[in-house]
C-alpha positions in Angstrom: 133.1 103.9 84.8 131.7 101.7 82.2 133.7 102.3 79.3 135.6 105.5 78.5 135.7 104.4 74.9 131.9 105.1 74.7 132.5 108.7 75.1 134.3 109.0 71.8 131.4 107.2 70.2 128.7 109.8 71.3 127.5 112.2 68.7 125.3 115.2 68.9 122.5 114.1 71.3 119.6 115.5 69.3 120.9 114.3 66.1 121.5 110.7 67.5 117.9 110.8 69.0 116.3 111.9 65.6 118.3 109.2 63.9 117.2 106.6 66.6 120.8 105.7 66.9 120.8 106.6 70.5 124.6 106.7 70.5 124.5 109.6 73.0 123.2 107.2 75.6 125.3 106.0 78.4 127.1 102.9 79.6 126.9 99.9 80.0 121.1 86.6 72.2 119.8 84.9 68.8 116.7 83.0 68.8 113.5 83.5 70.8 113.8 83.1 74.7 112.8 79.8 76.2 112.1 81.5 79.5 108.3 81.9 80.0 105.9 81.9 82.9 103.1 79.5 83.2 100.4 81.0 85.4 101.3 83.1 88.4 102.0 80.8 91.4 101.5 77.7 89.2 104.1 74.9 88.9 107.1 75.2 86.8 107.4 74.1 83.3 110.3 72.8 81.3 112.1 75.3 79.0 110.5 73.8 75.9 106.9 74.1 77.2 107.6 77.7 78.5 108.1 78.8 74.9 104.4 78.7 74.3 103.4 80.8 77.5 101.2 83.7 76.6 102.2 87.3 76.8 99.4 87.8 79.4 101.3 85.3 81.7 104.5 87.3 81.3 102.8 90.5 82.0 101.1 89.0 85.1 104.6 87.8 86.3 106.1 91.2 85.8 103.3 92.8 87.7 103.8 90.5 90.6 106.1 91.0 93.6 109.5 89.4 92.4 113.1 90.3 92.0 113.9 92.6 89.0 116.3 91.7 86.2 117.7 94.5 83.9 119.7 93.9 80.8 121.6 96.3 78.7 121.6 95.9 74.9 124.7 97.5 73.5 124.4 98.2 69.8 128.0 99.3 69.0 128.6 96.5 66.4 131.0 94.4 68.7 128.5 91.7 68.8 126.0 90.0 66.5 123.0 92.1 65.6 120.8 89.5 66.9 122.3 89.9 70.4 120.7 93.4 70.8 117.5 92.6 69.2 114.9 93.2 72.0 112.7 90.5 70.7 115.4 87.9 71.3 116.0 88.9 75.0 114.9 86.5 77.7 111.2 86.8 78.1 111.4 87.3 81.9 113.6 90.2 81.6 112.0 93.2 83.4 113.7 96.1 81.8 115.9 96.4 78.6 118.2 99.4 78.1 119.4 100.8 74.9 123.0 101.9 75.1 125.5 103.0 72.5 123.3 102.3 69.5 120.4 100.1 69.2 118.2 97.9 67.1 116.3 100.2 64.8 113.4 98.0 63.9 110.6 99.1 66.0 108.6 95.9 65.7 111.5 94.3 67.7 110.8 96.8 70.5 107.2 96.2 70.4 107.6 92.4 70.5 109.5 92.8 73.9 107.1 95.3 75.2 104.2 92.9 74.4 105.7 90.7 77.0 105.7 93.3 79.8 109.3 94.1 79.3 109.9 97.8 79.5 112.6 99.5 77.4 114.7 102.4 78.9 117.2 104.8 77.1 120.5 105.3 78.9 122.2 108.7 78.8 125.4 110.2 79.9 124.9 113.4 82.1 126.9 115.4 79.5 124.0 114.7 76.9 121.9 117.2 78.7 121.7 120.9 77.9 120.8 123.5 80.4 117.9 125.9 80.0 119.1 128.8 78.0 122.2 127.5 76.8 123.5 127.7 73.2 122.2 124.2 72.7 118.8 124.9 74.0 116.4 125.1 71.0 114.3 127.6 73.0 117.1 130.1 73.1 118.9 129.7 69.6 120.7 133.0 70.1 122.2 132.3 73.4 125.9 132.3 73.8 126.2 130.4 77.1 128.1 127.2 77.1 128.9 126.4 80.7 126.3 125.5 83.4 126.3 126.9 86.8 125.1 125.7 90.2 121.7 127.3 89.6 121.2 126.0 86.1 118.0 124.0 85.4 117.3 121.3 82.7 113.5 121.5 82.3 113.7 121.9 78.5 116.0 118.8 77.9 114.0 116.7 80.3 110.8 117.6 78.4 112.4 117.0 75.1 113.6 113.5 76.2 110.1 112.8 77.4 108.7 113.9 74.0 111.3 111.8 72.2 111.5 108.6 74.2 107.9 108.3 75.5 105.7 110.2 73.1 107.5 109.8 69.8 109.2 106.3 70.3 106.7 104.9 72.7 109.5 103.6 75.1 109.3 103.5 78.8 111.9 105.5 80.5 115.3 107.0 80.9 118.5 106.0 82.8 121.0 108.7 83.7 124.7 107.4 84.1 125.9 109.1 87.2 129.7 108.9 87.1 132.5 111.4 87.2 133.4 110.4 83.7 130.1 111.3 82.3 130.3 115.1 83.3 132.0 117.4 80.7 132.0 120.4 83.1 130.1 122.5 80.3 126.8 121.2 79.7 126.7 119.5 83.0 129.0 120.3 85.9 129.7 118.7 89.4 127.4 121.5 90.9 124.7 121.4 88.3 124.1 117.7 87.9 121.7 117.6 91.0 119.7 120.1 89.3 119.5 117.9 86.2 118.2 115.0 88.3 115.4 117.3 89.9 114.4 118.4 86.3 114.2 114.8 85.0 112.1 113.7 87.9 109.4 116.0 86.8 109.0 113.8 83.6 110.2 110.4 84.6 110.0 108.3 87.6 107.4 107.6 90.3 107.1 111.3 91.4 106.8 112.6 87.9 103.5 114.6 86.9 103.8 113.7 83.3 101.5 111.5 81.2 101.7 107.7 81.4 103.8 105.7 78.9 101.9 104.4 75.8 103.0 100.8 75.8 102.5 100.0 79.6 100.1 102.7 81.0 102.6 103.3 83.7 104.7 106.4 84.5 107.9 106.6 82.7 110.8 104.9 84.5 113.8 106.8 86.0 116.9 104.9 86.8 119.8 106.4 88.9 122.8 104.4 87.4 126.1 104.8 89.3 129.5 103.5 90.0 129.8 105.5 93.3 132.3 107.9 91.8 130.3 110.9 92.5 128.9 112.2 95.8 126.3 109.8 97.2 125.0 112.7 99.2 123.0 113.6 96.0 120.7 110.8 96.9 119.8 112.2 100.2 116.1 112.9 100.3 115.7 112.1 96.6 115.7 108.4 96.5 111.8 108.4 96.0 112.4 110.1 92.6 113.9 106.9 91.2 112.3 103.6 90.5 115.7 101.8 90.8 119.2 102.6 91.6 121.6 100.5 89.4 125.0 100.0 91.0 127.8 98.9 88.7 129.3 96.4 91.2 131.9 95.3 88.6 134.8 92.9 89.5 136.0 92.6 85.9 137.3 95.1 83.4 137.9 98.7 84.1 135.8 99.8 87.0 135.7 102.4 89.9 134.0 100.4 92.5 136.0 98.3 95.1 134.2 96.0 97.4 136.9 96.8 100.2 136.1 100.4 100.3 132.4 100.2 99.5 131.1 96.6 100.4 127.9 95.4 99.0 126.3 95.7 102.4 126.9 99.2 102.4 125.6 99.7 98.9 122.3 98.1 99.9 122.1 100.2 103.0 123.0 103.5 101.2 120.6 103.0 98.2 117.9 100.8 99.9 117.2 97.2 99.6 114.0 98.1 97.8 115.7 100.0 95.0 119.2 98.7 94.6 120.0 96.6 91.6 123.5 95.1 91.4 125.0 95.0 87.8 127.8 92.8 86.4 130.1 93.9 83.6 128.9 91.9 80.6 131.8 93.3 78.6 133.6 90.4 80.1 131.4 87.8 78.5 132.9 86.0 75.8 132.7 87.1 72.2 131.0 85.3 69.3 134.5 83.8 68.4 135.1 82.5 72.0 137.7 85.0 72.9 137.6 87.1 76.0 138.7 90.6 76.6 140.2 89.4 79.9 141.3 86.1 80.6 138.8 84.4 82.8 136.5 87.4 82.6 133.5 85.4 81.3 133.6 82.8 84.3 134.1 85.7 86.8 131.1 87.8 85.5 128.9 84.7 85.4 129.8 83.8 88.9 129.3 87.4 90.1 125.8 87.4 88.6 124.9 84.1 90.0 126.1 85.3 93.5 124.4 88.6 93.4 121.2 86.7 92.5 121.4 84.0 95.0 123.1 85.7 98.0 121.7 89.3 97.6 118.5 89.4 95.6 117.0 86.1 96.6 117.6 87.0 100.2 115.8 90.4 99.9 119.1 92.2 100.5 118.6 94.1 97.2 115.8 94.5 94.7 117.3 92.6 91.9 120.3 92.1 89.5 121.4 92.9 85.9 124.2 92.9 83.3 125.6 95.7 81.5 125.9 94.5 78.0 123.7 91.5 78.6 123.6 91.4 74.8 126.9 89.6 74.9 125.4 86.9 76.8 123.8 85.9 73.5 127.1 84.3 72.6 126.7 81.6 75.3 125.1 78.3 74.5 122.1 78.4 74.5 121.8 82.3 74.1 121.4 84.2 77.1 121.6 81.2 79.4 123.5 83.3 82.2 120.8 85.8 82.3 118.1 83.2 82.3 119.6 81.3 85.1 120.2 84.4 87.2 116.5 85.2 86.9 115.6 81.6 87.9 117.9 81.7 90.9 116.2 84.9 92.2 112.6 84.0 91.4 112.1 80.3 91.0 108.8 79.2 89.6 107.7 82.9 89.3 110.4 83.3 86.4 109.8 80.2 84.6 112.2 77.8 86.3 111.7 74.2 84.6 110.7 71.3 86.4 112.8 69.5 84.1 116.7 69.3 84.5 119.8 67.4 85.2 120.5 66.7 88.9 123.8 65.4 90.2 124.1 63.7 93.6 127.0 63.5 96.0 126.8 59.8 96.6 126.0 56.7 94.4 122.6 55.6 94.0 121.3 59.1 94.1 122.2 59.6 97.7 123.6 62.5 99.8 123.4 66.2 98.7 121.7 66.8 95.3 122.0 69.9 93.0 119.0 71.8 92.0 117.6 71.2 88.6 120.2 72.3 85.8 118.7 73.3 82.5 120.3 72.8 79.1 123.5 74.8 78.7 127.3 74.7 79.0 128.7 75.1 82.6 132.1 75.8 83.9 132.7 75.0 87.6 131.8 78.4 88.8 128.6 78.3 86.7 127.7 74.8 88.1 128.3 76.0 91.8 125.2 78.3 91.5 123.3 75.0 91.4 124.9 73.5 94.5 127.5 71.5 92.6 130.9 71.0 94.2 134.2 70.3 92.3 135.2 66.7 92.2 132.3 65.7 94.3 129.5 64.1 92.1 129.0 60.3 92.1 125.6 59.8 90.3 123.4 61.7 87.9 119.8 61.7 86.7 119.3 62.7 83.2 115.8 63.5 81.6 114.6 61.5 78.8 116.0 62.6 75.3 118.7 64.7 77.0 122.6 64.4 76.7 125.0 65.2 79.4 128.8 65.4 78.7 130.8 65.6 81.8 134.5 66.7 81.8 137.3 66.1 84.2 138.7 69.6 83.9 137.2 73.1 84.1 136.3 74.8 80.7 135.5 71.3 79.1 139.0 69.8 79.0 140.5 66.4 79.6 138.7 63.1 79.9 134.9 63.2 79.2 131.9 61.0 79.8 128.7 61.2 77.7 125.5 60.1 79.6 122.0 59.8 78.0 120.3 58.3 80.9 120.3 58.0 84.8 123.5 56.8 85.9 123.6 55.6 89.6 127.2 54.8 90.1 130.2 56.8 88.5 132.6 54.1 89.6 131.2 51.9 86.9 132.1 54.3 84.1 135.3 53.8 82.1 137.4 55.4 83.1 136.2 55.9 86.7 134.3 59.2 87.0 133.6 59.2 90.7 134.5 62.4 92.4 136.1 63.7 89.2 133.6 65.9 87.3 134.4 69.6 87.1 132.5 71.0 84.0 129.5 69.8 82.1 127.6 70.4 78.8 124.0 69.6 78.8 122.2 69.3 75.5 
């Protein structure tokens, strides 16, 4: 599951919602995003120019056919407050999720929504109460505390609609479908399918509820899972969900194993039109540069780029995303990994720049060339998403006003070379840089 520790942070669901802390929600930076769309189908702009793109263009992009990006904003205090401010998230993000606390400034919510970004609230299954339970406000004298296989959850589902959609003007709900989110009281392994049925009356493409205030669309319903519960629950009900978020984590504590449930099976089970592959953003580096797991930052980054390039871009899945995308804020520039993933999937439709650094396999700009690499810091695994190969580059083109610092070792170690202009032959550098570059900083 995403994090057992989050269960200890969860307070009384209704109290949390009234306080807008949303700490009863489920799993799973600063500065304004530079990722903007020009006009739909038009040529790509530089990151600097994109910053001026209108909200109307961003909304047009998000209403177009493209690959989806979902980012979880985790407001548990483990990262800078600016990291989970929705207004700071990459502008081309389709969905933001509130999890384990959230930015309470509503103007920040509205700023993200004005760009066409929809905001969803994530809940553990055990947050729900069944109809007629001791926690149901409609039955205050009830003494029932354990759900049965026939329990329904209509009252809770409507309460969530009234809270998140009507009162808060947000855009949907995410249910975290994992064995660890069932308490066997409010929700049991036999009653949670009934919970999904009840929620689908108020959220999702088959809901009969009113549209959201912010977007004029039906409230979103995400089925969010690590595969630890019975996948048969999805049989005949996939149409109830906008997207199915799969926690395809390779870092940290996780249930999924690619050997037992390969990505091809995930896409087949959940549907290429609904599956969103998630990485574990807990593994991104902290603000002080430390990692929870050695090498976790590079691995999570590599996974996200791989999912975007090899699965989303090739139409095998509907998109990608990151639990705790908010920790991507700690990269330079903020959210660079998420932005790059969006660009890898969608190209010009997501604000991919026409300006960037290109490395060439041979001298004099010959041989294989990388795709345009925007400003940021890149380890080898991150460079590989752009077609870069270790100990391979022999020349480079640098945009006017940009600086490229090339390193002989991964993670910016060892000998370095600084270039501020096109360099046709790395053998002329001192010391010789030919076929020696492994990591890069672009400023």
